[in-house]
OpenMM code with the backbone's topology and positions (N, CA, C; nanometers):
from openmm import Vec3, app, unit

residues = "MET ARG ARG THR THR ASP GLY ARG SER TRP VAL PHE VAL HIS PRO ARG CYS ALA ARG ASP ARG ALA GLU ASP LEU GLU GLU VAL HIS LEU MET ILE GLU ALA GLY GLU ALA ASP ILE ALA LEU ASP GLU LEU ARG TRP LEU LEU SER GLY CYS SER GLU PHE ILE ALA ALA HIS VAL LEU LEU GLY GLU LEU ALA ARG GLN ALA GLY ASP ILE PRO LEU ALA ARG GLY HIS TYR GLY ALA GLY TYR GLN LEU GLY LEU GLN THR LEU ARG ARG ALA LYS MET PRO LYS PRO VAL LEU HIS SER GLN ALA ALA ASN ARG PRO PHE PHE GLU ALA GLY GLN GLY LEU ALA TRP ALA LEU GLU LYS GLN GLY LYS PRO GLN MET ALA GLU GLU VAL VAL ALA MET LEU ASN GLU LEU ASP PRO ALA ASP PRO LEU GLN LEU ARG ALA MET LEU ASP GLU LEU ARG THR GLU GLY LYS PRO ILE ILE ASN LEU ARG GLY ASP PHE PRO LYS".split()
positions = [
    Vec3(7.5609, -17.2392, 10.4615),
    Vec3(7.4401, -17.1661, 10.4921),
    Vec3(7.3542, -17.2548, 10.5826),
    Vec3(7.2820, -17.1906, 10.6710),
    Vec3(7.1842, -17.2629, 10.7522),
    Vec3(7.0653, -17.1705, 10.7748),
    Vec3(6.9528, -17.2332, 10.8048),
    Vec3(6.8327, -17.1547, 10.8367),
    Vec3(6.8488, -17.0900, 10.9735),
    Vec3(6.7852, -16.9747, 10.9900),
    Vec3(6.7834, -16.9122, 11.1219),
    Vec3(6.6950, -16.9951, 11.2133),
    Vec3(6.7049, -16.9715, 11.3425),
    Vec3(6.6271, -17.0510, 11.4375),
    Vec3(6.4778, -17.0338, 11.4166),
    Vec3(6.4339, -16.9175, 11.3679),
    Vec3(6.2907, -16.8990, 11.3419),
    Vec3(6.2483, -16.9544, 11.2060),
    Vec3(6.3463, -16.9985, 11.1259),
    Vec3(6.3164, -17.0600, 10.9972),
    Vec3(6.2776, -16.9636, 10.8870),
    Vec3(6.2891, -16.8343, 10.9112),
    Vec3(6.2417, -16.7358, 10.8132),
    Vec3(6.3481, -16.6864, 10.7164),
    Vec3(6.4747, -16.7085, 10.7487),
    Vec3(6.5808, -16.6613, 10.6604),
    Vec3(6.7029, -16.7515, 10.6746),
    Vec3(6.8097, -16.7119, 10.6075),
    Vec3(6.9314, -16.7911, 10.6028),
    Vec3(7.0501, -16.7099, 10.6512),
    Vec3(7.1484, -16.7789, 10.7076),
    Vec3(7.2704, -16.7124, 10.7524),
    Vec3(7.3926, -16.7912, 10.7043),
    Vec3(7.5015, -16.7165, 10.6875),
    Vec3(7.6279, -16.7796, 10.6525),
    Vec3(7.6831, -16.8535, 10.7738),
    Vec3(7.7408, -16.9675, 10.7484),
    Vec3(7.8166, -17.0390, 10.8504),
    Vec3(7.9624, -17.0227, 10.8086),
    Vec3(8.0318, -16.9365, 10.8785),
    Vec3(8.1694, -16.9063, 10.8429),
    Vec3(8.2597, -17.0228, 10.8802),
    Vec3(8.3687, -17.0399, 10.8061),
    Vec3(8.4587, -17.1515, 10.8367),
    Vec3(8.5180, -17.1379, 10.9774),
    Vec3(8.5535, -17.2516, 11.0335),
    Vec3(8.6072, -17.2539, 11.1697),
    Vec3(8.7255, -17.1588, 11.1852),
    Vec3(8.8113, -17.1519, 11.0843),
    Vec3(8.9285, -17.0645, 11.0945),
    Vec3(8.8864, -16.9178, 11.1103),
    Vec3(8.7794, -16.8773, 11.0477),
    Vec3(8.7312, -16.7397, 11.0617),
    Vec3(8.6704, -16.7179, 11.2002),
    Vec3(8.5940, -16.8154, 11.2462),
    Vec3(8.5347, -16.8032, 11.3803),
    Vec3(8.6439, -16.7984, 11.4873),
    Vec3(8.7496, -16.8780, 11.4676),
    Vec3(8.8595, -16.8813, 11.5642),
    Vec3(8.9377, -16.7497, 11.5676),
    Vec3(8.9311, -16.6737, 11.4596),
    Vec3(9.0084, -16.5492, 11.4506),
    Vec3(8.9246, -16.4249, 11.4813),
    Vec3(8.8046, -16.4407, 11.5296),
    Vec3(8.7159, -16.3268, 11.5569),
    Vec3(8.7781, -16.2288, 11.6570),
    Vec3(8.8413, -16.2811, 11.7617),
    Vec3(8.9050, -16.1927, 11.8599),
    Vec3(9.0206, -16.1154, 11.7983),
    Vec3(9.0955, -16.1810, 11.7090),
    Vec3(9.2054, -16.1128, 11.6408),
    Vec3(9.1520, -15.9972, 11.5566),
    Vec3(9.0364, -16.0164, 11.4963),
    Vec3(8.9764, -15.9110, 11.4150),
    Vec3(8.9366, -15.7914, 11.5010),
    Vec3(8.8893, -15.8186, 11.6217),
    Vec3(8.8571, -15.7088, 11.7139),
    Vec3(8.9820, -15.6275, 11.7459),
    Vec3(9.0943, -15.6964, 11.7629),
    Vec3(9.2212, -15.6269, 11.7880),
    Vec3(9.2610, -15.5400, 11.6686),
    Vec3(9.2348, -15.5889, 11.5481),
    Vec3(9.2653, -15.5116, 11.4282),
    Vec3(9.1829, -15.3825, 11.4260),
    Vec3(9.0571, -15.3924, 11.4642),
    Vec3(8.9729, -15.2721, 11.4714),
    Vec3(9.0340, -15.1702, 11.5685),
    Vec3(9.0824, -15.2179, 11.6816),
    Vec3(9.1455, -15.1289, 11.7792),
    Vec3(9.2721, -15.0653, 11.7223),
    Vec3(9.3494, -15.1420, 11.6470),
    Vec3(9.4701, -15.0881, 11.5840),
    Vec3(9.4346, -14.9761, 11.4865),
    Vec3(9.3307, -14.9997, 11.4083),
    Vec3(9.2878, -14.8993, 11.3098),
    Vec3(9.2413, -14.7727, 11.3812),
    Vec3(9.1618, -14.7894, 11.4873),
    Vec3(9.1135, -14.6741, 11.5632),
    Vec3(9.2294, -14.5965, 11.6259),
    Vec3(9.3371, -14.6663, 11.6606),
    Vec3(9.4532, -14.6021, 11.7213),
    Vec3(9.5473, -14.5422, 11.6164),
    Vec3(9.5096, -14.5527, 11.4888),
    Vec3(9.5917, -14.4960, 11.3826),
    Vec3(9.7088, -14.5821, 11.3417),
    Vec3(9.7055, -14.7090, 11.3765),
    Vec3(9.8144, -14.8018, 11.3447),
    Vec3(9.7782, -14.8874, 11.2230),
    Vec3(9.7527, -14.8194, 11.1106),
    Vec3(9.7070, -14.8895, 10.9897),
    Vec3(9.8097, -14.9895, 10.9380),
    Vec3(9.9384, -14.9556, 10.9448),
    Vec3(10.0412, -15.0467, 10.8935),
    Vec3(10.0446, -15.1776, 10.9717),
    Vec3(10.0341, -15.1670, 11.1029),
    Vec3(10.0318, -15.2876, 11.1862),
    Vec3(9.9039, -15.3669, 11.1591),
    Vec3(9.7918, -15.2956, 11.1425),
    Vec3(9.6645, -15.3613, 11.1120),
    Vec3(9.6725, -15.4352, 10.9791),
    Vec3(9.7374, -15.3738, 10.8794),
    Vec3(9.7549, -15.4398, 10.7491),
    Vec3(9.8320, -15.5701, 10.7644),
    Vec3(9.9406, -15.5652, 10.8386),
    Vec3(10.0206, -15.6864, 10.8601),
    Vec3(9.9381, -15.7944, 10.9302),
    Vec3(9.8624, -15.7531, 11.0299),
    Vec3(9.7802, -15.8494, 11.1046),
    Vec3(9.6726, -15.9105, 11.0142),
    Vec3(9.6094, -15.8286, 10.9315),
    Vec3(9.5056, -15.8794, 10.8408),
    Vec3(9.5650, -15.9761, 10.7385),
    Vec3(9.6812, -15.9432, 10.6876),
    Vec3(9.7475, -16.0351, 10.5926),
    Vec3(9.7805, -16.1679, 10.6606),
    Vec3(9.8254, -16.1594, 10.7846),
    Vec3(9.8542, -16.2813, 10.8601),
    Vec3(9.7266, -16.3624, 10.8815),
    Vec3(9.6175, -16.2935, 10.9169),
    Vec3(9.4907, -16.3639, 10.9381),
    Vec3(9.4468, -16.4357, 10.8105),
    Vec3(9.4612, -16.3701, 10.6968),
    Vec3(9.4204, -16.4312, 10.5699),
    Vec3(9.5155, -16.5430, 10.5274),
    Vec3(9.6415, -16.5355, 10.5673),
    Vec3(9.7357, -16.6418, 10.5301),
    Vec3(9.6936, -16.7749, 10.5920),
    Vec3(9.6263, -16.7689, 10.7054),
    Vec3(9.5796, -16.8911, 10.7697),
    Vec3(9.4329, -16.9200, 10.7461),
    Vec3(9.3646, -16.8267, 10.6787),
    Vec3(9.2204, -16.8453, 10.6559),
    Vec3(9.1771, -16.7559, 10.5398),
    Vec3(9.2018, -16.8020, 10.4189),
    Vec3(9.1732, -16.7212, 10.3000),
    Vec3(9.0240, -16.6944, 10.2804),
    Vec3(8.9380, -16.7680, 10.3501),
    Vec3(8.7933, -16.7491, 10.3362),
    Vec3(8.7355, -16.6564, 10.4425),
    Vec3(8.8178, -16.5772, 10.5052),
    Vec3(8.7778, -16.4868, 10.6125),
    Vec3(8.7239, -16.3577, 10.5495),
    Vec3(8.5956, -16.3560, 10.5207),
    Vec3(8.5329, -16.2441, 10.4496),
    Vec3(8.5539, -16.1122, 10.5227),
    Vec3(8.5382, -16.1116, 10.6538),
    Vec3(8.5505, -15.9876, 10.7302),
    Vec3(8.6914, -15.9286, 10.7190),
    Vec3(8.7933, -16.0113, 10.7081),
    Vec3(8.9299, -15.9615, 10.6917),
    Vec3(8.9466, -15.8980, 10.5542),
    Vec3(8.8857, -15.9586, 10.4518),
    Vec3(8.8892, -15.8990, 10.3180),
    Vec3(8.8211, -15.7620, 10.3195),
    Vec3(8.7104, -15.7518, 10.3907),
    Vec3(8.6381, -15.6242, 10.3982),
    Vec3(8.7261, -15.5172, 10.4633),
    Vec3(8.7911, -15.5518, 10.5720),
    Vec3(8.8776, -15.4537, 10.6383),
    Vec3(8.9954, -15.4132, 10.5513),
    Vec3(9.0531, -15.5065, 10.4791),
    Vec3(9.1605, -15.4707, 10.3863),
    Vec3(9.1078, -15.3788, 10.2765),
    Vec3(8.9855, -15.4046, 10.2323),
    Vec3(8.9229, -15.3164, 10.1341),
    Vec3(8.9040, -15.1758, 10.1897),
    Vec3(8.8603, -15.1676, 10.3155),
    Vec3(8.8417, -15.0362, 10.3791),
    Vec3(8.9732, -14.9605, 10.3905),
    Vec3(9.0782, -15.0298, 10.4296),
    Vec3(9.2081, -14.9645, 10.4424),
    Vec3(9.2601, -14.9166, 10.3064),
    Vec3(9.2404, -14.9980, 10.2035),
    Vec3(9.2801, -14.9568, 10.0686),
    Vec3(9.1979, -14.8364, 10.0225),
    Vec3(9.0706, -14.8385, 10.0536),
    Vec3(8.9817, -14.7264, 10.0172),
    Vec3(9.0284, -14.5979, 10.0852),
    Vec3(9.0594, -14.6071, 10.2138),
    Vec3(9.1068, -14.4897, 10.2878),
    Vec3(9.2390, -14.4382, 10.2326),
    Vec3(9.3193, -14.5279, 10.1794),
    Vec3(9.4482, -14.4896, 10.1212),
    Vec3(9.4322, -14.4390, 9.9780),
    Vec3(9.3099, -14.4437, 9.9252),
    Vec3(9.2848, -14.3963, 9.7888),
    Vec3(9.3201, -14.4958, 9.6805),
    Vec3(9.3423, -14.6213, 9.7167),
    Vec3(9.3775, -14.7252, 9.6195),
    Vec3(9.2513, -14.8024, 9.5805),
    Vec3(9.1771, -14.7472, 9.4856),
    Vec3(9.0487, -14.8063, 9.4457),
    Vec3(9.0666, -14.9451, 9.3842),
    Vec3(9.1657, -14.9675, 9.2963),
    Vec3(9.1823, -15.1038, 9.2428),
    Vec3(9.2077, -15.2084, 9.3520),
    Vec3(9.2903, -15.1741, 9.4505),
    Vec3(9.3164, -15.2687, 9.5599),
    Vec3(9.1911, -15.2883, 9.6446),
    Vec3(9.1189, -15.1804, 9.6702),
    Vec3(8.9937, -15.1913, 9.7463),
    Vec3(8.8972, -15.2843, 9.6731),
    Vec3(8.8852, -15.2633, 9.5424),
    Vec3(8.7976, -15.3488, 9.4620),
    Vec3(8.8383, -15.4955, 9.4733),
    Vec3(8.9684, -15.5202, 9.4715),
    Vec3(9.0161, -15.6585, 9.4817),
    Vec3(8.9776, -15.7237, 9.6128),
    Vec3(8.9956, -15.6518, 9.7225),
    Vec3(8.9624, -15.7106, 9.8527),
    Vec3(8.8111, -15.7236, 9.8719),
    Vec3(8.7381, -15.6179, 9.8389),
    Vec3(8.5919, -15.6277, 9.8491),
    Vec3(8.5403, -15.7392, 9.7579),
    Vec3(8.5961, -15.7449, 9.6379),
    Vec3(8.5533, -15.8470, 9.5420),
    Vec3(8.5817, -15.9877, 9.5910),
    Vec3(8.6956, -16.0069, 9.6560),
    Vec3(8.7287, -16.1394, 9.7099),
    Vec3(8.6267, -16.1811, 9.8147),
    Vec3(8.5926, -16.0901, 9.9057),
    Vec3(8.4934, -16.1214, 10.0078),
    Vec3(8.3567, -16.1495, 9.9487),
    Vec3(8.3172, -16.0675, 9.8525),
    Vec3(8.1870, -16.0853, 9.7875),
    Vec3(8.1814, -16.2192, 9.7134),
    Vec3(8.2871, -16.2513, 9.6395),
    Vec3(8.2894, -16.3767, 9.5643),
    Vec3(8.2868, -16.4989, 9.6562),
    Vec3(8.3543, -16.4907, 9.7698),
    Vec3(8.3484, -16.6021, 9.8659),
    Vec3(8.2049, -16.6254, 9.9119),
    Vec3(8.1349, -16.5175, 9.9434),
    Vec3(7.9959, -16.5303, 9.9848),
    Vec3(7.9074, -16.5816, 9.8730),
    Vec3(7.9288, -16.5301, 9.7527),
    Vec3(7.8485, -16.5723, 9.6379),
    Vec3(7.8694, -16.7205, 9.6077),
    Vec3(7.9930, -16.7675, 9.6192),
    Vec3(8.0203, -16.9103, 9.5983),
    Vec3(7.9447, -16.9951, 9.7004),
    Vec3(7.9432, -16.9500, 9.8233),
    Vec3(7.8713, -17.0215, 9.9286),
    Vec3(7.7223, -17.0255, 9.8970),
    Vec3(7.6680, -16.9126, 9.8553),
    Vec3(7.5258, -16.9066, 9.8214),
    Vec3(7.4934, -16.9994, 9.7046),
    Vec3(7.5781, -17.0003, 9.6049),
    Vec3(7.5535, -17.0862, 9.4877),
    Vec3(7.5591, -17.2340, 9.5255),
    Vec3(7.6562, -17.2702, 9.6116),
    Vec3(7.6629, -17.4102, 9.6560),
    Vec3(7.5371, -17.4500, 9.7315),
    Vec3(7.4758, -17.3531, 9.7998),
    Vec3(7.3538, -17.3796, 9.8771),
    Vec3(7.2283, -17.3598, 9.7919),
    Vec3(7.2442, -17.3382, 9.6622),
    Vec3(7.1332, -17.3209, 9.5674),
    Vec3(7.0550, -17.1909, 9.5894),
    Vec3(7.1280, -17.0853, 9.6255),
    Vec3(7.0760, -16.9488, 9.6384),
    Vec3(6.9532, -16.9370, 9.7294),
    Vec3(6.9661, -16.9768, 9.8552),
    Vec3(6.8511, -16.9649, 9.9465),
    Vec3(6.8195, -16.8169, 9.9720),
    Vec3(6.6930, -16.7895, 9.9981),
    Vec3(6.6487, -16.6523, 10.0262),
    Vec3(6.5404, -16.6558, 10.1315),
    Vec3(6.5283, -16.5497, 10.2077),
    Vec3(6.6129, -16.4311, 10.2116),
    Vec3(6.7378, -16.4549, 10.2958),
    Vec3(6.8386, -16.3731, 10.2674),
    Vec3(6.9621, -16.3675, 10.3456),
    Vec3(6.9667, -16.2234, 10.3951),
    Vec3(6.9358, -16.2032, 10.5206),
    Vec3(6.9148, -16.0684, 10.5718),
    Vec3(7.0404, -16.0068, 10.6325),
    Vec3(7.0626, -15.8816, 10.6024),
    Vec3(7.1746, -15.8060, 10.6577),
    Vec3(7.1647, -15.7971, 10.8098),
    Vec3(7.0442, -15.8009, 10.8632),
    Vec3(7.0247, -15.7873, 11.0081),
    Vec3(7.0885, -15.9016, 11.0869),
    Vec3(7.1168, -16.0123, 11.0227),
    Vec3(7.1838, -16.1247, 11.0880),
    Vec3(7.3343, -16.0973, 11.0904),
    Vec3(7.3950, -16.0977, 11.2074),
    Vec3(7.5365, -16.0617, 11.2232),
    Vec3(7.6278, -16.1436, 11.1313),
    Vec3(7.6003, -16.2699, 11.1132),
    Vec3(7.6858, -16.3553, 11.0307),
    Vec3(7.6819, -16.3161, 10.8830),
    Vec3(7.5784, -16.2429, 10.8417),
    Vec3(7.5637, -16.2038, 10.7016),
    Vec3(7.6275, -16.0681, 10.6707),
    Vec3(7.6555, -15.9902, 10.7732),
    Vec3(7.7016, -15.8522, 10.7512),
    Vec3(7.8328, -15.8424, 10.6727),
    Vec3(7.9334, -15.9262, 10.7009),
    Vec3(8.0564, -15.9131, 10.6213),
    Vec3(8.0321, -15.9302, 10.4714),
    Vec3(7.9458, -16.0218, 10.4333),
    Vec3(7.9152, -16.0409, 10.2910),
    Vec3(7.8511, -15.9157, 10.2333),
    Vec3(7.7533, -15.8596, 10.3028),
    Vec3(7.6866, -15.7392, 10.2536),
    Vec3(7.7834, -15.6208, 10.2484),
    Vec3(7.8715, -15.6096, 10.3471),
    Vec3(7.9696, -15.5011, 10.3473),
    Vec3(8.0683, -15.5172, 10.2328),
    Vec3(8.1067, -15.6416, 10.2029),
    Vec3(8.1944, -15.6671, 10.0890),
    Vec3(8.1245, -15.6262, 9.9595),
    Vec3(7.9983, -15.6615, 9.9478),
    Vec3(7.9227, -15.6247, 9.8280),
    Vec3(7.9053, -15.4744, 9.8147),
    Vec3(7.8786, -15.4079, 9.9250),
    Vec3(7.8644, -15.2622, 9.9242),
    Vec3(7.9949, -15.1972, 9.8786),
    Vec3(8.1063, -15.2420, 9.9361),
    Vec3(8.2361, -15.1875, 9.8975),
    Vec3(8.2692, -15.2160, 9.7521),
    Vec3(8.2355, -15.3360, 9.7053),
    Vec3(8.2611, -15.3717, 9.5664),
    Vec3(8.1795, -15.2836, 9.4730),
    Vec3(8.0518, -15.2644, 9.5026),
    Vec3(7.9676, -15.1786, 9.4184),
    Vec3(8.0237, -15.0365, 9.4144),
    Vec3(8.0676, -14.9864, 9.5292),
    Vec3(8.1279, -14.8526, 9.5354),
    Vec3(8.2509, -14.8454, 9.4449),
    Vec3(8.3410, -14.9446, 9.4593),
    Vec3(8.4649, -14.9441, 9.3815),
    Vec3(8.4375, -14.9563, 9.2321),
    Vec3(8.3442, -15.0422, 9.1962),
    Vec3(8.3098, -15.0581, 9.0546),
    Vec3(8.2555, -14.9275, 8.9970),
    Vec3(8.1708, -14.8617, 9.0714),
    Vec3(8.1158, -14.7336, 9.0258),
    Vec3(8.2279, -14.6311, 9.0107),
    Vec3(8.3184, -14.6260, 9.1072),
    Vec3(8.4313, -14.5327, 9.1011),
    Vec3(8.5220, -14.5616, 8.9816),
    Vec3(8.5289, -14.6873, 8.9396),
    Vec3(8.6136, -14.7255, 8.8269),
    Vec3(8.5411, -14.7152, 8.6929),
    Vec3(8.4204, -14.6582, 8.6941),
    Vec3(8.3472, -14.6399, 8.5688),
    Vec3(8.2855, -14.7674, 8.5151),
    Vec3(8.2443, -14.8558, 8.6054),
    Vec3(8.1806, -14.9824, 8.5660),
    Vec3(8.0406, -14.9900, 8.6276),
    Vec3(7.9506, -14.8996, 8.5843),
    Vec3(7.8183, -14.8924, 8.6470),
    Vec3(7.7332, -15.0179, 8.6291),
    Vec3(7.7470, -15.0868, 8.5166),
    Vec3(7.6679, -15.2081, 8.4945),
    Vec3(7.7069, -15.3167, 8.5949),
    Vec3(7.8353, -15.3306, 8.6181),
    Vec3(7.8814, -15.4301, 8.7150),
    Vec3(7.8376, -15.3914, 8.8560),
    Vec3(7.8438, -15.2617, 8.8878),
    Vec3(7.7975, -15.2146, 9.0192),
    Vec3(7.6495, -15.2457, 9.0362),
    Vec3(7.5712, -15.2234, 8.9308),
    Vec3(7.4270, -15.2524, 8.9338),
    Vec3(7.4008, -15.4007, 8.9592),
    Vec3(7.4818, -15.4867, 8.8994),
    Vec3(7.4639, -15.6314, 8.9176),
    Vec3(7.4862, -15.6717, 9.0630),
    Vec3(7.5880, -15.6142, 9.1249),
    Vec3(7.6158, -15.6443, 9.2657),
    Vec3(7.5001, -15.5965, 9.3528),
    Vec3(7.4562, -15.4735, 9.3298),
    Vec3(7.3454, -15.4171, 9.4084),
    Vec3(7.2179, -15.4987, 9.3869),
    Vec3(7.1913, -15.5389, 9.2632),
    Vec3(7.0715, -15.6194, 9.2351),
    Vec3(7.0760, -15.7516, 9.3117),
    Vec3(7.1925, -15.8150, 9.3161),
    Vec3(7.2056, -15.9420, 9.3890),
    Vec3(7.1813, -15.9206, 9.5379),
    Vec3(7.2435, -15.8188, 9.5961),
    Vec3(7.2264, -15.7940, 9.7393),
    Vec3(7.0817, -15.7595, 9.7723),
    Vec3(7.0174, -15.6836, 9.6849),
    Vec3(6.8777, -15.6475, 9.7101),
    Vec3(6.7824, -15.7638, 9.6844),
    Vec3(6.8233, -15.8579, 9.6025),
    Vec3(6.7441, -15.9797, 9.5839),
    Vec3(6.7492, -16.0643, 9.7116),
    Vec3(6.8648, -16.0652, 9.7758),
    Vec3(6.8809, -16.1420, 9.8988),
    Vec3(6.8117, -16.0744, 10.0169),
    Vec3(6.8195, -15.9418, 10.0231),
    Vec3(6.7531, -15.8645, 10.1291),
    Vec3(6.6844, -15.7442, 10.0641),
    Vec3(6.5584, -15.7625, 10.0221),
    Vec3(6.4862, -15.6582, 9.9482),
    Vec3(6.4687, -15.5261, 10.0241),
    Vec3(6.4894, -15.5251, 10.1543),
    Vec3(6.4723, -15.4014, 10.2312),
    Vec3(6.5841, -15.3001, 10.2014),
    Vec3(6.6921, -15.3441, 10.1343),
    Vec3(6.8059, -15.2573, 10.1016),
    Vec3(6.8529, -15.1805, 10.2251),
    Vec3(6.8876, -15.2532, 10.3334),
    Vec3(6.9244, -15.1864, 10.4586),
    Vec3(7.0482, -15.0980, 10.4491),
    Vec3(7.1360, -15.1253, 10.3536),
    Vec3(7.2554, -15.0427, 10.3370),
    Vec3(7.2321, -14.9268, 10.2399),
    Vec3(7.1100, -14.9155, 10.1916),
    Vec3(7.0719, -14.8097, 10.0962),
    Vec3(7.1682, -14.8057, 9.9775),
    Vec3(7.1843, -14.9222, 9.9171),
    Vec3(7.2786, -14.9366, 9.8072),
    Vec3(7.2364, -14.8588, 9.6838),
    Vec3(7.1075, -14.8578, 9.6550),
    Vec3(7.0589, -14.7794, 9.5399),
    Vec3(7.0877, -14.6315, 9.5611),
    Vec3(7.0623, -14.5838, 9.6816),
    Vec3(7.0890, -14.4431, 9.7130),
    Vec3(7.2390, -14.4138, 9.7028),
    Vec3(7.3224, -14.5098, 9.7443),
    Vec3(7.4670, -14.4910, 9.7340),
    Vec3(7.5078, -14.4719, 9.5884),
    Vec3(7.4561, -14.5573, 9.4998),
    Vec3(7.4903, -14.5441, 9.3583),
    Vec3(7.4396, -14.4118, 9.3022),
    Vec3(7.3169, -14.3738, 9.3376),
    Vec3(7.2630, -14.2449, 9.2920),
    Vec3(7.3522, -14.1303, 9.3373),
    Vec3(7.3951, -14.1350, 9.4616),
    Vec3(7.4811, -14.0302, 9.5175),
    Vec3(7.6145, -14.0233, 9.4418),
    Vec3(7.6724, -14.1393, 9.4139),
    Vec3(7.7989, -14.1415, 9.3400),
    Vec3(7.7809, -14.0879, 9.1986),
    Vec3(7.6686, -14.1208, 9.1369),
    Vec3(7.6459, -14.0802, 8.9977),
    Vec3(7.6122, -13.9325, 8.9845),
    Vec3(7.5497, -13.8761, 9.0845),
    Vec3(7.5128, -13.7346, 9.0777),
    Vec3(7.6152, -13.6465, 9.1483),
    Vec3(7.7157, -13.7101, 9.2085),
    Vec3(7.8202, -13.6395, 9.2826),
    Vec3(7.7614, -13.5491, 9.3906),
    Vec3(7.6528, -13.5952, 9.4518),
    Vec3(7.5920, -13.5222, 9.5620),
    Vec3(7.4952, -13.4129, 9.5213),
    Vec3(7.4823, -13.3889, 9.3911),
    Vec3(7.3886, -13.2859, 9.3467),
    Vec3(7.2466, -13.3378, 9.3661),
    Vec3(7.1522, -13.2490, 9.3985),
    Vec3(7.0146, -13.2956, 9.4197),
    Vec3(6.9516, -13.3451, 9.2894),
    Vec3(6.8686, -13.4452, 9.3056),
    Vec3(6.7918, -13.4960, 9.1916),
    Vec3(6.6619, -13.4174, 9.1879),
    Vec3(6.6305, -13.3602, 9.0735),
    Vec3(6.5127, -13.2752, 9.0595),
    Vec3(6.4042, -13.3518, 8.9864),
    Vec3(6.2867, -13.3512, 9.0421),
    Vec3(6.1714, -13.4157, 8.9816),
    Vec3(6.1110, -13.3187, 8.8797),
    Vec3(6.1076, -13.3583, 8.7550),
    Vec3(6.0534, -13.2727, 8.6492),
    Vec3(5.9138, -13.3133, 8.6058),
    Vec3(5.8464, -13.3959, 8.6848),
    Vec3(5.7132, -13.4417, 8.6479),
    Vec3(5.6074, -13.3713, 8.7309),
    Vec3(5.5170, -13.3054, 8.6718),
    Vec3(5.3901, -13.2620, 8.7255),
    Vec3(5.3850, -13.1824, 8.8546),
    Vec3(5.4938, -13.1365, 8.9107),
    Vec3(5.4849, -13.0613, 9.0349),
    Vec3(5.4855, -12.9103, 9.0106),
    Vec3(5.4638, -12.8703, 8.8860),
    Vec3(5.4690, -12.7283, 8.8523),
    Vec3(5.3345, -12.6619, 8.8830),
    Vec3(5.3352, -12.5346, 8.9246),
    Vec3(5.2073, -12.4653, 8.9463),
    Vec3(5.1362, -12.4436, 8.8134),
    Vec3(5.0040, -12.4403, 8.8205),
    Vec3(4.9238, -12.4227, 8.6977),
    Vec3(4.9062, -12.2784, 8.6636),
] * unit.nanometer
topology = app.Topology()
chain = topology.addChain("A")
for resn in residues:
    res = topology.addResidue(resn, chain)
    for name in ("N", "CA", "C"):
        topology.addAtom(name, app.Element.getBySymbol(name[0]), res)
């Protein structure tokens, strides 16, 4: 972790192996857009074989598993990315704020978002709440609208009705 140049927040400093593979990750995005998920999976596995701390690769593997309907596998990949970020934060003594608006922080937040989604889908709402609480503690603005995501999953898209005091007299 390091302070931003303005000194107001913190950003992840990704390992050199992840920074060196950034162009490869862009190619993986192109493969996915072209419908070549199997090739993208192989490429992501290769990227992780040489850099297990590559959070963005874990996030993409989580997305591919999610699209394939494999929630346990998605949870595993999202969870791996989230845990890598959390370990980094703990080693740095939990500096705050860590803002989603900083590009280097986005893979961690995306991993956490995916993990919270998967946990909720697996019937583990307390664990999902813990992930969301941590992310919102780091960036209180909740830029990914994580609370709204959990509400949406829990209500299955049905509207939430306010039953307090809005009735005509």
